[in-house]
PDBQT receptor file of N, H, CA, C and O in Angstrom, charges set to zero:
ATOM      1  N   MET A   1     -22.245  12.179   6.949  1.00  0.00    +0.000 N 
ATOM      2  CA  MET A   1     -21.209  12.629   6.096  1.00  0.00    +0.000 C 
ATOM      3  C   MET A   1     -21.263  11.894   4.744  1.00  0.00    +0.000 C 
ATOM      4  O   MET A   1     -21.336  10.666   4.724  1.00  0.00    +0.000 OA
ATOM      5  N   ASP A   2     -21.230  12.605   3.645  1.00  0.00    +0.000 N 
ATOM      6  H   ASP A   2     -21.170  13.603   3.662  1.00  0.00    +0.000 HD
ATOM      7  CA  ASP A   2     -21.341  12.047   2.351  1.00  0.00    +0.000 C 
ATOM      8  C   ASP A   2     -19.961  11.423   1.851  1.00  0.00    +0.000 C 
ATOM      9  O   ASP A   2     -18.891  11.913   2.212  1.00  0.00    +0.000 OA
ATOM     10  N   ALA A   3     -20.027  10.442   1.099  1.00  0.00    +0.000 N 
ATOM     11  H   ALA A   3     -20.897  10.044   0.806  1.00  0.00    +0.000 HD
ATOM     12  CA  ALA A   3     -18.836   9.800   0.490  1.00  0.00    +0.000 C 
ATOM     13  C   ALA A   3     -18.325  10.715  -0.596  1.00  0.00    +0.000 C 
ATOM     14  O   ALA A   3     -19.095  11.447  -1.218  1.00  0.00    +0.000 OA
ATOM     15  N   THR A   4     -17.017  10.674  -0.824  1.00  0.00    +0.000 N 
ATOM     16  H   THR A   4     -16.392  10.079  -0.319  1.00  0.00    +0.000 HD
ATOM     17  CA  THR A   4     -16.487  11.461  -1.930  1.00  0.00    +0.000 C 
ATOM     18  C   THR A   4     -16.491  10.631  -3.182  1.00  0.00    +0.000 C 
ATOM     19  O   THR A   4     -16.003   9.501  -3.166  1.00  0.00    +0.000 OA
ATOM     20  N   PRO A   5     -17.014  11.137  -4.248  1.00  0.00    +0.000 N 
ATOM     21  CA  PRO A   5     -17.142  10.417  -5.485  1.00  0.00    +0.000 C 
ATOM     22  C   PRO A   5     -15.755  10.128  -6.037  1.00  0.00    +0.000 C 
ATOM     23  O   PRO A   5     -14.913  11.022  -6.117  1.00  0.00    +0.000 OA
ATOM     24  N   VAL A   6     -15.527   8.918  -6.404  1.00  0.00    +0.000 N 
ATOM     25  H   VAL A   6     -16.211   8.191  -6.338  1.00  0.00    +0.000 HD
ATOM     26  CA  VAL A   6     -14.217   8.437  -6.938  1.00  0.00    +0.000 C 
ATOM     27  C   VAL A   6     -14.488   7.714  -8.245  1.00  0.00    +0.000 C 
ATOM     28  O   VAL A   6     -15.378   6.867  -8.316  1.00  0.00    +0.000 OA
ATOM     29  N   ARG A   7     -13.737   8.039  -9.263  1.00  0.00    +0.000 N 
ATOM     30  H   ARG A   7     -13.013   8.727  -9.205  1.00  0.00    +0.000 HD
ATOM     31  CA  ARG A   7     -13.884   7.373 -10.497  1.00  0.00    +0.000 C 
ATOM     32  C   ARG A   7     -13.093   6.048 -10.493  1.00  0.00    +0.000 C 
ATOM     33  O   ARG A   7     -12.128   5.918  -9.741  1.00  0.00    +0.000 OA
ATOM     34  N   LEU A   8     -13.482   5.089 -11.305  1.00  0.00    +0.000 N 
ATOM     35  H   LEU A   8     -14.266   5.195 -11.916  1.00  0.00    +0.000 HD
ATOM     36  CA  LEU A   8     -12.834   3.811 -11.292  1.00  0.00    +0.000 C 
ATOM     37  C   LEU A   8     -11.348   3.907 -11.589  1.00  0.00    +0.000 C 
ATOM     38  O   LEU A   8     -10.557   3.176 -10.993  1.00  0.00    +0.000 OA
ATOM     39  N   GLY A   9     -10.954   4.786 -12.489  1.00  0.00    +0.000 N 
ATOM     40  H   GLY A   9     -11.597   5.380 -12.973  1.00  0.00    +0.000 HD
ATOM     41  CA  GLY A   9      -9.608   5.010 -12.789  1.00  0.00    +0.000 C 
ATOM     42  C   GLY A   9      -8.841   5.537 -11.628  1.00  0.00    +0.000 C 
ATOM     43  O   GLY A   9      -7.674   5.169 -11.495  1.00  0.00    +0.000 OA
ATOM     44  N   GLN A  10      -9.380   6.367 -10.767  1.00  0.00    +0.000 N 
ATOM     45  H   GLN A  10     -10.328   6.666 -10.875  1.00  0.00    +0.000 HD
ATOM     46  CA  GLN A  10      -8.712   6.882  -9.585  1.00  0.00    +0.000 C 
ATOM     47  C   GLN A  10      -8.556   5.745  -8.562  1.00  0.00    +0.000 C 
ATOM     48  O   GLN A  10      -7.541   5.683  -7.868  1.00  0.00    +0.000 OA
ATOM     49  N   GLU A  11      -9.537   4.853  -8.462  1.00  0.00    +0.000 N 
ATOM     50  H   GLU A  11     -10.361   4.903  -9.026  1.00  0.00    +0.000 HD
ATOM     51  CA  GLU A  11      -9.483   3.773  -7.557  1.00  0.00    +0.000 C 
ATOM     52  C   GLU A  11      -8.311   2.831  -7.954  1.00  0.00    +0.000 C 
ATOM     53  O   GLU A  11      -7.512   2.461  -7.095  1.00  0.00    +0.000 OA
ATOM     54  N   PHE A  12      -8.210   2.461  -9.189  1.00  0.00    +0.000 N 
ATOM     55  H   PHE A  12      -8.860   2.762  -9.888  1.00  0.00    +0.000 HD
ATOM     56  CA  PHE A  12      -7.157   1.584  -9.649  1.00  0.00    +0.000 C 
ATOM     57  C   PHE A  12      -5.830   2.257  -9.576  1.00  0.00    +0.000 C 
ATOM     58  O   PHE A  12      -4.844   1.610  -9.225  1.00  0.00    +0.000 OA
ATOM     59  N   GLY A  13      -5.747   3.546  -9.896  1.00  0.00    +0.000 N 
ATOM     60  H   GLY A  13      -6.549   4.071 -10.182  1.00  0.00    +0.000 HD
ATOM     61  CA  GLY A  13      -4.475   4.286  -9.795  1.00  0.00    +0.000 C 
ATOM     62  C   GLY A  13      -4.012   4.335  -8.371  1.00  0.00    +0.000 C 
ATOM     63  O   GLY A  13      -2.802   4.280  -8.150  1.00  0.00    +0.000 OA
ATOM     64  N   GLY A  14      -4.892   4.435  -7.362  1.00  0.00    +0.000 N 
ATOM     65  H   GLY A  14      -5.875   4.480  -7.542  1.00  0.00    +0.000 HD
ATOM     66  CA  GLY A  14      -4.463   4.449  -5.988  1.00  0.00    +0.000 C 
ATOM     67  C   GLY A  14      -3.915   3.069  -5.597  1.00  0.00    +0.000 C 
ATOM     68  O   GLY A  14      -2.880   2.968  -4.939  1.00  0.00    +0.000 OA
ATOM     69  N   PHE A  15      -4.602   2.043  -5.998  1.00  0.00    +0.000 N 
ATOM     70  H   PHE A  15      -5.443   2.126  -6.533  1.00  0.00    +0.000 HD
ATOM     71  CA  PHE A  15      -4.143   0.648  -5.787  1.00  0.00    +0.000 C 
ATOM     72  C   PHE A  15      -2.797   0.377  -6.369  1.00  0.00    +0.000 C 
ATOM     73  O   PHE A  15      -1.921  -0.210  -5.735  1.00  0.00    +0.000 OA
ATOM     74  N   ALA A  16      -2.648   0.818  -7.598  1.00  0.00    +0.000 N 
ATOM     75  H   ALA A  16      -3.361   1.294  -8.113  1.00  0.00    +0.000 HD
ATOM     76  CA  ALA A  16      -1.326   0.635  -8.317  1.00  0.00    +0.000 C 
ATOM     77  C   ALA A  16      -0.181   1.310  -7.554  1.00  0.00    +0.000 C 
ATOM     78  O   ALA A  16       0.907   0.756  -7.395  1.00  0.00    +0.000 OA
ATOM     79  N   ARG A  17      -0.480   2.560  -7.078  1.00  0.00    +0.000 N 
ATOM     80  H   ARG A  17      -1.363   3.010  -7.207  1.00  0.00    +0.000 HD
ATOM     81  CA  ARG A  17       0.537   3.270  -6.349  1.00  0.00    +0.000 C 
ATOM     82  C   ARG A  17       0.876   2.576  -5.046  1.00  0.00    +0.000 C 
ATOM     83  O   ARG A  17       2.048   2.577  -4.671  1.00  0.00    +0.000 OA
ATOM     84  N   GLN A  18      -0.048   1.997  -4.346  1.00  0.00    +0.000 N 
ATOM     85  H   GLN A  18      -1.000   1.997  -4.651  1.00  0.00    +0.000 HD
ATOM     86  CA  GLN A  18       0.195   1.261  -3.135  1.00  0.00    +0.000 C 
ATOM     87  C   GLN A  18       1.176   0.096  -3.395  1.00  0.00    +0.000 C 
ATOM     88  O   GLN A  18       2.118  -0.141  -2.639  1.00  0.00    +0.000 OA
ATOM     89  N   VAL A  19       0.902  -0.617  -4.508  1.00  0.00    +0.000 N 
ATOM     90  H   VAL A  19       0.137  -0.424  -5.122  1.00  0.00    +0.000 HD
ATOM     91  CA  VAL A  19       1.701  -1.784  -4.865  1.00  0.00    +0.000 C 
ATOM     92  C   VAL A  19       3.085  -1.313  -5.193  1.00  0.00    +0.000 C 
ATOM     93  O   VAL A  19       4.041  -1.977  -4.793  1.00  0.00    +0.000 OA
ATOM     94  N   GLU A  20       3.273  -0.174  -5.918  1.00  0.00    +0.000 N 
ATOM     95  H   GLU A  20       2.496   0.365  -6.243  1.00  0.00    +0.000 HD
ATOM     96  CA  GLU A  20       4.582   0.320  -6.217  1.00  0.00    +0.000 C 
ATOM     97  C   GLU A  20       5.393   0.697  -5.012  1.00  0.00    +0.000 C 
ATOM     98  O   GLU A  20       6.582   0.391  -4.920  1.00  0.00    +0.000 OA
ATOM     99  N   ARG A  21       4.702   1.402  -4.034  1.00  0.00    +0.000 N 
ATOM    100  H   ARG A  21       3.736   1.651  -4.109  1.00  0.00    +0.000 HD
ATOM    101  CA  ARG A  21       5.368   1.775  -2.791  1.00  0.00    +0.000 C 
ATOM    102  C   ARG A  21       5.753   0.572  -2.021  1.00  0.00    +0.000 C 
ATOM    103  O   ARG A  21       6.865   0.527  -1.494  1.00  0.00    +0.000 OA
ATOM    104  N   GLY A  22       4.882  -0.442  -1.913  1.00  0.00    +0.000 N 
ATOM    105  H   GLY A  22       3.979  -0.405  -2.341  1.00  0.00    +0.000 HD
ATOM    106  CA  GLY A  22       5.223  -1.626  -1.151  1.00  0.00    +0.000 C 
ATOM    107  C   GLY A  22       6.379  -2.333  -1.768  1.00  0.00    +0.000 C 
ATOM    108  O   GLY A  22       7.241  -2.826  -1.040  1.00  0.00    +0.000 OA
ATOM    109  N   GLU A  23       6.451  -2.414  -3.071  1.00  0.00    +0.000 N 
ATOM    110  H   GLU A  23       5.751  -2.014  -3.662  1.00  0.00    +0.000 HD
ATOM    111  CA  GLU A  23       7.545  -3.062  -3.788  1.00  0.00    +0.000 C 
ATOM    112  C   GLU A  23       8.876  -2.291  -3.485  1.00  0.00    +0.000 C 
ATOM    113  O   GLU A  23       9.912  -2.903  -3.228  1.00  0.00    +0.000 OA
ATOM    114  N   ALA A  24       8.811  -0.978  -3.524  1.00  0.00    +0.000 N 
ATOM    115  H   ALA A  24       7.969  -0.480  -3.733  1.00  0.00    +0.000 HD
ATOM    116  CA  ALA A  24       9.968  -0.189  -3.279  1.00  0.00    +0.000 C 
ATOM    117  C   ALA A  24      10.506  -0.396  -1.848  1.00  0.00    +0.000 C 
ATOM    118  O   ALA A  24      11.714  -0.503  -1.636  1.00  0.00    +0.000 OA
ATOM    119  N   LYS A  25       9.561  -0.449  -0.857  1.00  0.00    +0.000 N 
ATOM    120  H   LYS A  25       8.580  -0.361  -1.029  1.00  0.00    +0.000 HD
ATOM    121  CA  LYS A  25       9.866  -0.672   0.488  1.00  0.00    +0.000 C 
ATOM    122  C   LYS A  25      10.534  -2.029   0.739  1.00  0.00    +0.000 C 
ATOM    123  O   LYS A  25      11.479  -2.173   1.515  1.00  0.00    +0.000 OA
ATOM    124  N   SER A  26       9.969  -3.016   0.021  1.00  0.00    +0.000 N 
ATOM    125  H   SER A  26       9.202  -2.899  -0.610  1.00  0.00    +0.000 HD
ATOM    126  CA  SER A  26      10.500  -4.383   0.196  1.00  0.00    +0.000 C 
ATOM    127  C   SER A  26      11.891  -4.550  -0.370  1.00  0.00    +0.000 C 
ATOM    128  O   SER A  26      12.605  -5.484  -0.005  1.00  0.00    +0.000 OA
ATOM    129  N   GLN A  27      12.288  -3.641  -1.272  1.00  0.00    +0.000 N 
ATOM    130  H   GLN A  27      11.708  -2.883  -1.568  1.00  0.00    +0.000 HD
ATOM    131  CA  GLN A  27      13.660  -3.747  -1.836  1.00  0.00    +0.000 C 
ATOM    132  C   GLN A  27      14.648  -2.823  -1.085  1.00  0.00    +0.000 C 
ATOM    133  O   GLN A  27      15.839  -2.819  -1.396  1.00  0.00    +0.000 OA
ATOM    134  N   ASP A  28      14.185  -2.082  -0.148  1.00  0.00    +0.000 N 
ATOM    135  H   ASP A  28      13.217  -2.085   0.105  1.00  0.00    +0.000 HD
ATOM    136  CA  ASP A  28      15.024  -1.210   0.668  1.00  0.00    +0.000 C 
ATOM    137  C   ASP A  28      15.680  -2.049   1.744  1.00  0.00    +0.000 C 
ATOM    138  O   ASP A  28      14.971  -2.617   2.574  1.00  0.00    +0.000 OA
ATOM    139  N   PRO A  29      17.031  -2.157   1.771  1.00  0.00    +0.000 N 
ATOM    140  CA  PRO A  29      17.661  -2.961   2.775  1.00  0.00    +0.000 C 
ATOM    141  C   PRO A  29      17.522  -2.456   4.247  1.00  0.00    +0.000 C 
ATOM    142  O   PRO A  29      17.770  -3.185   5.208  1.00  0.00    +0.000 OA
ATOM    143  N   GLY A  30      17.141  -1.268   4.350  1.00  0.00    +0.000 N 
ATOM    144  H   GLY A  30      16.939  -0.676   3.570  1.00  0.00    +0.000 HD
ATOM    145  CA  GLY A  30      16.948  -0.648   5.745  1.00  0.00    +0.000 C 
ATOM    146  C   GLY A  30      15.547  -0.887   6.327  1.00  0.00    +0.000 C 
ATOM    147  O   GLY A  30      15.264  -0.492   7.458  1.00  0.00    +0.000 OA
ATOM    148  N   VAL A  31      14.659  -1.549   5.528  1.00  0.00    +0.000 N 
ATOM    149  H   VAL A  31      14.889  -1.870   4.610  1.00  0.00    +0.000 HD
ATOM    150  CA  VAL A  31      13.343  -1.789   6.015  1.00  0.00    +0.000 C 
ATOM    151  C   VAL A  31      13.130  -3.250   6.363  1.00  0.00    +0.000 C 
ATOM    152  O   VAL A  31      13.419  -4.151   5.575  1.00  0.00    +0.000 OA
ATOM    153  N   SER A  32      12.619  -3.456   7.562  1.00  0.00    +0.000 N 
ATOM    154  H   SER A  32      12.384  -2.724   8.202  1.00  0.00    +0.000 HD
ATOM    155  CA  SER A  32      12.368  -4.844   7.996  1.00  0.00    +0.000 C 
ATOM    156  C   SER A  32      11.045  -5.272   7.421  1.00  0.00    +0.000 C 
ATOM    157  O   SER A  32      10.102  -4.482   7.398  1.00  0.00    +0.000 OA
ATOM    158  N   CYS A  33      10.946  -6.507   6.953  1.00  0.00    +0.000 N 
ATOM    159  H   CYS A  33      11.712  -7.149   6.972  1.00  0.00    +0.000 HD
ATOM    160  CA  CYS A  33       9.656  -7.044   6.353  1.00  0.00    +0.000 C 
ATOM    161  C   CYS A  33       9.022  -8.015   7.350  1.00  0.00    +0.000 C 
ATOM    162  O   CYS A  33       8.246  -8.874   6.932  1.00  0.00    +0.000 OA
ATOM    163  N   GLN A  34       9.314  -7.918   8.634  1.00  0.00    +0.000 N 
ATOM    164  H   GLN A  34       9.944  -7.220   8.974  1.00  0.00    +0.000 HD
ATOM    165  CA  GLN A  34       8.737  -8.822   9.596  1.00  0.00    +0.000 C 
ATOM    166  C   GLN A  34       7.299  -8.392   9.830  1.00  0.00    +0.000 C 
ATOM    167  O   GLN A  34       6.953  -7.215   9.739  1.00  0.00    +0.000 OA
ATOM    168  N   ASN A  35       6.460  -9.402  10.140  1.00  0.00    +0.000 N 
ATOM    169  H   ASN A  35       6.742 -10.359  10.214  1.00  0.00    +0.000 HD
ATOM    170  CA  ASN A  35       5.046  -9.153  10.496  1.00  0.00    +0.000 C 
ATOM    171  C   ASN A  35       4.961  -8.629  11.883  1.00  0.00    +0.000 C 
ATOM    172  O   ASN A  35       5.318  -9.348  12.817  1.00  0.00    +0.000 OA
ATOM    173  N   PRO A  36       4.492  -7.367  12.093  1.00  0.00    +0.000 N 
ATOM    174  CA  PRO A  36       4.379  -6.800  13.437  1.00  0.00    +0.000 C 
ATOM    175  C   PRO A  36       3.347  -7.450  14.291  1.00  0.00    +0.000 C 
ATOM    176  O   PRO A  36       3.326  -7.272  15.509  1.00  0.00    +0.000 OA
ATOM    177  N   LEU A  37       2.431  -8.253  13.621  1.00  0.00    +0.000 N 
ATOM    178  H   LEU A  37       2.448  -8.397  12.632  1.00  0.00    +0.000 HD
ATOM    179  CA  LEU A  37       1.335  -8.833  14.428  1.00  0.00    +0.000 C 
ATOM    180  C   LEU A  37       1.606 -10.349  14.784  1.00  0.00    +0.000 C 
ATOM    181  O   LEU A  37       0.760 -11.032  15.361  1.00  0.00    +0.000 OA
ATOM    182  N   SER A  38       2.783 -10.802  14.420  1.00  0.00    +0.000 N 
ATOM    183  H   SER A  38       3.471 -10.247  13.952  1.00  0.00    +0.000 HD
ATOM    184  CA  SER A  38       3.058 -12.262  14.683  1.00  0.00    +0.000 C 
ATOM    185  C   SER A  38       3.221 -12.459  16.118  1.00  0.00    +0.000 C 
ATOM    186  O   SER A  38       3.726 -11.617  16.861  1.00  0.00    +0.000 OA
ATOM    187  N   VAL A  39       2.751 -13.666  16.509  1.00  0.00    +0.000 N 
ATOM    188  H   VAL A  39       2.341 -14.350  15.906  1.00  0.00    +0.000 HD
ATOM    189  CA  VAL A  39       2.812 -14.116  17.946  1.00  0.00    +0.000 C 
ATOM    190  C   VAL A  39       3.858 -15.107  18.026  1.00  0.00    +0.000 C 
ATOM    191  O   VAL A  39       3.946 -16.011  17.195  1.00  0.00    +0.000 OA
ATOM    192  N   SER A  40       4.705 -14.964  19.056  1.00  0.00    +0.000 N 
ATOM    193  H   SER A  40       4.634 -14.230  19.731  1.00  0.00    +0.000 HD
ATOM    194  CA  SER A  40       5.804 -15.920  19.261  1.00  0.00    +0.000 C 
ATOM    195  C   SER A  40       5.682 -16.649  20.557  1.00  0.00    +0.000 C 
ATOM    196  O   SER A  40       6.526 -17.487  20.877  1.00  0.00    +0.000 OA
TER     197      SER A  40
């Protein structure tokens, strides 16, 4: 299977969108920010 060609601008645009979404989720009081992989 061939890789889909991606331009550098698309790569950084996707990264920036992930950061924006993560920031929005962290500011939502209904979202828990606990690490689901933590071992107690």
